[in-house]
N, C-alpha and C positions, 0 to 999 in steps of 0.2 A: 447707843447709835449702831446699827447695823456695818459692818466692815466694808470697806469700798472693794468693788470687784474690778479687777483690771484685766481686759481680755488682749492675750498676746497678739501682737501683730504680725502677720505672717510678711518675712522679708521678701522685697521684690527681687527675683532673680534674673540674670540676664542671659538669652540665649545668643550665641556668636553663629552666624552663619557664614562658612567659607566656601565660595563658590569657585570651583576650579577651570570651568570652562571656559576657555578665552573668547568666545562668541556672545556678546550680550543679547543676541536674538535667539539663543538655542533654547530646547526644550528644557535644559537643565536650569535657566534663568525662571522658564515658567513653573517648574517644580519648586524652587525657591520661593518665589510669590504664594504659592499654593501652601507651602508650610507656614510661611508668615502670615496668612490669613488665619490659618486654623489657630496658631497660637495667640493672636491678638483677640480673636472672639473669645478664648476660654481660658485665660490664663491671667494672673498678677505678675506679669513678666515684662521684661524690657527687651527688646531685641536690637541686635545690630549685625552689620554685613562686612565682609570683605570679598569684594569681586577682584580675584587675584588678575585677571585679564586686564583691567583697567589701572593697575599699579605702575609707576615707573621706577624699575630696578634692574638691576643686571641677574638674570637668573643662573649665571654661570658661578659656582664657587671656584673662581679661577686660583685662589692661595689655600683652598682647603679651609681648615679652622685655625690657621695661623694668626696671629695677631697684626693689627693694622689694617684691617679690613673695615672699611666706612660704611656704615649702614644709612642707606636713604631715607630719607624722611618718611615714605609710605612704608617701608618696612619697621621703623619705628613705632609708627602709628598701628600697624598690625599687632606689633607685640603687647602694645598697653592695650587694645581690645582684648586679645588671648587673655591676658593677665586678669582682666574684670570679668571675664567670663564665668559663669558657672557649668553651662553647658555649650558644646561646639557641635554644630552642624557639617559635615563636609557633604558637598554635592559635586558630584563630578563624573565624566564618562571612563569608561574604559578603553583604552586606545592601545593596540597591540599588548593586551593583557595588563597594561598599567595604568596609570593615572597619567594625563596631557603633561608635557613637559614644562609647561610654565607653571602647574602646580607642586612637581617635583622640584624645580628651580626656586620656587616660594618656601617648602619646606627646608630645602639646603641653606636657603640665606636667613630664615628666621628662627628655626628652632635650632639654634646654635648652643655649644656651652657655656653656661652661666646663665641663661634664660631656661632652658627646656631641659637641661638635665646638666650634671657635674659629676666629673670623674674626681673618684679619690685618690689621694696621691699614693703611690706606690701599692694600687691594688686594682683588681680586674671589677670592681664594683664601682658601680656609680648612684647617684641621688638622684631622684626623679623628681623634678622640680615643679611640675605641673600636676602633681599628685592633689587629691580633691576635688577636680573637675570630673565632669562626665563628657561623653562624646558619642555620636554615631556619624553612619556613613549613608548617603544615599547616592546610589550608583545606577546610572544608564548602562544598559550592554545590548548588543547586537546578537546574542544568543539566547535561546529558551533558557529561562532561569534554572531551571534542573539540570538542564547540560552543562551551563558554566559551573555551576555548585558540585555536581557529582562526578563529571566527567572529566572536566578540565581544572577541578580541586581549587576554584576561586581565585586562582592567579594571585595578581597584585593586590588583591583585598586583605590575604593574610598578610602580606608584607606589611599594608598600612596597618593594619589593626596590632600586630605584634612587634613589629620592628621598628614603628615610628610612634604609633599611639601610645602602646604599653610600655614601649622603652622610655617615654617622658613621664609616664604616671598617669595618664589618661586612661580612665575607665570606660571601655566601649560598650553601649547598653545595646547596641543591636547594628545590623545592616538591612537596609531596605533595597533590594534589587528591582530596577524598572526596565523592562524588557520583553522579548527584543524591540528595539525601537526602531530600527530601518524599513521593517515592512509593516510597521503599525498603522492602524486606521484612526481617523479622528475619534471615534468610540472608545478605542483604546486609550487613546493619550487622556481622554478627557476621565476615565475610569484611574487611570493613574496619578492625575492631578487630584483628584477626590480622595482617593488612598493616602497621598502626602498630605493634603488639608487635614484629614482626621488624624494623621500622624502628629502633625504638629499642634493640635488640639490636645491630644493626650499628652504630649510631653510637656506642654506649659501646665496643664493640670496636676503632673505628677512631679514637678522639679519642687 
């Protein structure tokens, strides 16, 4: 009798989108929908999302990282989604060279010691607790992309990549800049939506 052949099944990967724009009718949410459409059409993946602007939580880390801070239910749910994700997509605008305040508050409250990283006793070193996951950034800007990258040095994007994502062990696969948004036409926006949809398709196939 011929030996049975077992076909290795591909494990379904999970993509989590974290949208940091506080306005649900923003173009950033349109970009999210475009990414999701591309990913759903092209890959054996699961999609989940966190709309930071809709969460109920205090974004002010009033006690720092001292003990006794109570995590709101929405933040506990967000942590669970991050734990389960294989790939995390951040979508947000650059305001004053940085992410919106609500997104910074979300990171302050969610990426806490014991969840995202852990300092080693008596050492300057730390353990990266989100290691093994990949991530990427889709960021809207009001500058021409070349000017933002080469003359302004990418501002807060470098902080996000190196001092937040890499610090916690997330491997950044890329940054997609969309802009300049403020003077854009409908045709510009359609091209950007198509571009992000293709990116979602590519990412779903590659995971």
